[in-house]
N, C-alpha and C positions, 0 to 999 in steps of 0.2 A: 500766672496771667495768661489770659486767652489772646489769641491773635485775631484781630478783625481785618476786614477787607481793606480798610484804609491804611493800616499799618503795613500790611502786605504790599500794598501800592507805594508806600513809602520806602520800603526795603529795595523793591524792584527799582525804583527811581534812582536810589543811590548806586545800585549795580550797573544799571543802564541808563546813564544820564542823557544819551542821545535820543532816546524815546520820549514821546510827550505823554504827560499823565493821562490824557484822552485815550491814546493807543494802549498803554499798559492796563487801564481800567477795562477797556474792551477786551483785551486778552484774559484777563482774570474772569470777566463774566462768561466768555466763550468757554473757558475750561470748566468752570463751576456748573454752567448749564449742561454741558456734555456729560458730565459726571451724573448730574441729576437725571437726565434723559436715559442713560444707560441702566441706571438703578430702577428707574421707572418700568423700563422694558423687561427687567428681570435679569440683565446681564451683570457680570461682575466687572469691576474696574481695578486694574493693577497699575500701581505707580511704582516703578522700579526703585529700589532702595528706600522705599517709604512704607508701603503696605498695600493690602488688598481691601476693598469695600464690596460686599455682597448683600443681597437681601434675603431675609429668612422669615419664614411664617411662623409667628407665635400663636400657639394654640389658644382657643378660647378657655377661660377659666373663671372660677368664681373667686373673688377676693374680697378683702374687709376693709372698709373705711376705718383707718386707725382712730379718728376724732369721734365717730359715732359708734363704731362696731357694727354697723350695717353691712350685710352681704351684698355685693355688687357682682352682677355678671359682665365680664368683660370679653367682647367679641373677638374673633380670630383677626389678627392684623399683621401686616408686614412691618419688619423692623430692619434697621441697617446695622450689619456686623462688620467690624473692621479688624483686620489682624495685621499687626506690624511685621515688617520684614526682619530677617536676621540682622541686616546692616543697621536698622534702625534701633534694634534691641541692643546691639554692641554699643551704639553711640550713646544711648540713653543711659546705660549701665557702666560707661566709660571703660569699655573693653575695646582694646586696639588690636 
């Protein structure tokens, strides 16, 4: 199950009932926008105990459309790479 912004807002509201939904929504938007801006600039983003986000350049290549078999030239592009922290790895794999 994926988490969406509205579910994240609900969880934050449960944890912090004194904050209004409007303020929590603004907080989530600010954090996500800052992550986007940093990645757009080419900077990395590190969230302690969660992981790091970085941009990588994917080289141009020739690929094949599986439906038609036609060869397609894919230009060079930037992609986001995420690496989980050791703490996140331990949590996911139930290692304490």
